[in-house]
C-alpha positions in Angstrom: -160.4 23.7 134.4 -156.8 23.7 135.7 -156.0 21.6 138.9 -152.6 21.8 140.5 -149.5 23.6 139.2 -149.1 21.5 136.0 -150.8 22.1 132.7 -153.9 20.0 132.0 -152.2 17.8 129.3 -149.9 16.4 132.0 -152.8 15.1 134.1 -154.5 13.6 131.0 -151.3 11.7 130.2 -151.1 10.4 133.8 -154.7 9.2 133.6 -154.1 7.4 130.3 -151.1 5.6 131.8 -153.1 4.4 134.8 -156.0 3.2 132.6 -153.5 1.4 130.2 -151.9 -0.3 133.2 -155.3 -1.5 134.5 -156.2 -2.9 131.1 -152.9 -4.8 130.8 -153.5 -6.3 134.3 -157.1 -7.4 133.3 -155.8 -8.9 130.0 -153.1 -10.9 131.8 -155.6 -12.3 134.3 -158.1 -13.3 131.6 -155.3 -14.9 129.5 -154.0 -16.8 132.5 -157.4 -18.2 133.4 -158.1 -19.3 129.8 -154.7 -21.0 129.3 -154.9 -22.8 132.7 -158.4 -24.2 131.9 -157.2 -25.9 128.7 -154.3 -27.8 130.3 -156.2 -29.5 133.1 -155.7 -33.3 133.2 -159.1 -35.0 132.4 -160.8 -36.7 135.3 -159.8 -40.4 135.7 -156.6 -40.1 133.4 -153.3 -39.9 135.1 -150.3 -38.1 133.8 -148.7 -41.4 132.9 -151.7 -42.8 131.0 -151.3 -42.8 127.2 -154.0 -41.1 125.2 -156.4 -43.2 123.1 -154.7 -41.8 119.9 -151.3 -43.0 121.0 -149.4 -45.0 118.3 -149.7 -48.6 119.5 -148.5 -51.5 117.4 -151.5 -54.1 117.1 -150.9 -57.7 118.3 -151.6 -60.4 115.7 -153.5 -63.4 117.1 -152.8 -66.7 115.2 -155.6 -69.2 115.3 -154.6 -72.9 115.4 -155.4 -75.0 112.4 -158.4 -77.2 113.0 -158.8 -80.4 111.1 -162.4 -81.4 110.5 -162.9 -85.1 110.0 -165.0 -86.3 107.1 -168.6 -87.2 108.0 -170.1 -88.1 104.6 -173.0 -90.5 104.8 -172.7 -94.0 103.3 -172.8 -93.9 99.5 -171.5 -90.3 99.3 -167.9 -90.7 100.6 -165.8 -88.9 98.0 -162.6 -90.5 99.4 -163.3 -93.7 97.4 -160.5 -94.5 94.9 -161.6 -97.0 92.3 -159.0 -99.2 90.7 -157.2 -97.8 87.6 -159.0 -98.5 84.3 -157.5 -100.8 81.7 -155.0 -103.6 82.0 -155.3 -106.6 84.4 -156.3 -106.1 88.0 -154.9 -109.6 88.9 -158.3 -110.9 89.8 -158.8 -114.6 90.8 -160.4 -117.2 88.6 -164.2 -117.0 88.0 -166.4 -118.2 90.9 -170.1 -118.6 91.0 -172.4 -116.1 92.8 -170.1 -114.4 95.3 -172.5 -111.5 95.4 -176.0 -112.9 96.1 -179.1 -111.0 97.3 -178.3 -108.3 99.8 -180.0 -108.5 103.1 -180.6 -106.0 105.8 -177.9 -103.5 106.8 -175.2 -105.6 108.4 -172.5 -102.9 108.9 -171.7 -102.5 112.6 -171.2 -98.8 113.4 -169.6 -97.5 116.6 -169.4 -99.2 120.0 -168.2 -102.7 121.0 -165.5 -102.7 118.4 -167.7 -101.6 115.6 -166.5 -99.4 112.7 -167.1 -95.7 113.2 -168.7 -93.7 110.4 -166.0 -92.8 107.9 -163.6 -95.4 109.1 -164.3 -97.8 106.2 -163.8 -97.1 102.5 -164.6 -99.4 99.6 -163.5 -99.5 96.0 -164.4 -101.5 92.9 -162.0 -103.0 90.4 -162.2 -104.8 87.0 -159.8 -106.9 85.0 -160.6 -104.9 81.8 -162.2 -101.5 81.3 -163.0 -102.3 77.6 -164.4 -105.5 76.1 -166.5 -106.8 73.1 -170.3 -107.1 73.6 -171.1 -110.5 75.3 -167.5 -111.0 76.5 -167.0 -111.9 80.2 -165.4 -109.6 82.8 -164.2 -110.1 86.3 -165.0 -107.6 89.1 -163.9 -107.3 92.7 -164.8 -105.3 95.8 -162.1 -104.0 98.1 -162.3 -102.6 101.6 -159.9 -100.5 103.6 -159.9 -99.6 107.3 -158.7 -96.0 107.1 -158.9 -95.4 110.9 -156.3 -96.0 113.6 -158.3 -98.6 115.4 -159.4 -102.1 114.6 -163.1 -102.5 113.9 -165.6 -105.2 113.1 -168.4 -105.3 110.5 -170.4 -107.7 108.4 -168.8 -108.2 104.9 -170.8 -111.4 104.1 -172.1 -112.1 100.6 -175.6 -110.9 101.6 -174.2 -107.4 102.2 -172.3 -107.2 98.9 -173.3 -106.3 95.3 -171.6 -105.4 92.0 -173.8 -103.8 89.3 -173.6 -102.2 85.9 -175.6 -99.1 85.0 -176.2 -97.0 81.9 -177.7 -93.8 83.0 -180.4 -94.6 85.5 -181.0 -98.1 84.2 -179.3 -101.1 85.9 -178.2 -103.5 83.1 -176.7 -106.2 85.4 -176.6 -106.9 89.1 -174.9 -109.7 90.9 -177.9 -109.9 93.2 -180.6 -110.5 90.6 -180.0 -114.1 89.7 -178.2 -115.3 92.8 -179.3 -117.3 95.8 -179.5 -115.4 99.2 -176.1 -114.8 100.8 -174.7 -115.2 104.2 -173.3 -113.1 107.0 -169.6 -112.8 107.7 -168.5 -110.7 110.7 -164.8 -109.8 110.3 -162.4 -107.6 112.2 -160.1 -105.3 110.2 -156.8 -104.0 111.6 -155.9 -100.2 111.3 -154.9 -99.5 107.7 -155.8 -103.0 106.5 -156.8 -103.2 102.9 -158.1 -106.4 101.3 -160.5 -107.9 98.7 -163.7 -109.1 100.3 -165.5 -110.5 97.2 -165.2 -111.2 93.5 -167.8 -111.7 90.8 -167.8 -112.9 87.2 -170.0 -111.2 84.6 -170.9 -113.3 81.6 -171.6 -110.3 79.4 -175.4 -110.6 79.5 -178.2 -108.6 80.9 -179.7 -109.8 84.2 -183.2 -109.0 82.9 -183.6 -112.8 82.6 -182.0 -115.6 84.7 -181.2 -119.2 84.0 -179.8 -121.5 86.7 -178.5 -118.6 88.8 -176.8 -116.8 85.9 -177.8 -113.8 83.8 -179.5 -114.9 80.6 -180.7 -111.7 79.0 -179.4 -110.1 75.8 -175.9 -108.7 75.6 -176.0 -105.0 76.3 -175.6 -102.7 73.3 -172.2 -101.2 72.6 -171.5 -98.1 74.6 -170.3 -96.8 77.9 -171.4 -98.2 81.3 -170.7 -97.5 84.9 -169.6 -100.3 87.3 -170.4 -99.9 91.0 -169.7 -101.9 94.1 -171.8 -101.9 97.2 -171.3 -103.0 100.8 -174.5 -102.7 102.7 -175.5 -99.1 102.2 -172.1 -97.9 101.2 -171.4 -97.5 97.5 -168.1 -97.1 95.6 -167.2 -94.5 93.0 -168.0 -95.7 89.5 -165.6 -97.3 87.0 -166.2 -96.7 83.3 -166.7 -99.9 81.3 -166.8 -99.6 77.5 -168.5 -102.3 75.4 -167.5 -102.4 71.7 
């Protein structure tokens, strides 16, 4: 059917142009809506707020060094330093029974000028680390106040002991054949180190006693361990070799 003075093809082209224009407008509207929805700023985040994925240099936190004081119980303090083995320790002349029977715990710990736990260290010494069987040796017990405060404790002969062991067996002890000792409360200045007792060993076992001295057989040749004790605190061992 022909409408108007122009051929039908002209009208069809006009209709196609109008339809194409409408489609273009619709596409522009859809594209604008889609693009605008993807660029909205998220709720609660301002334009100046950096995103979680922003490149931020981490801050390094340096923890202060903490020094933990030693709290080893008596007899387990690994800070004990025994006297060097061999040679002369410069010990005094022999004296009788300076390490008699030990009594109750006489160490004053904490409060009223007493020595705090870990403040006192003790060490043993000998004039020789090697000797013939039956030969006499000299031993001494040293004490050191390793703290920064003066403190007082009982270092009397009843609190002291020197002894020789081989394995689990005690061969000789200064307590075994001696008379009961006495108390001696002394104050030690900060850093003070001194000898608090000496003992002479006659080279015999204390399995038997005679007039306050060991009278047993001379121990067999071999290696022994010398220990010193002050109340419940024990030194590190020193190796003694009998030939």
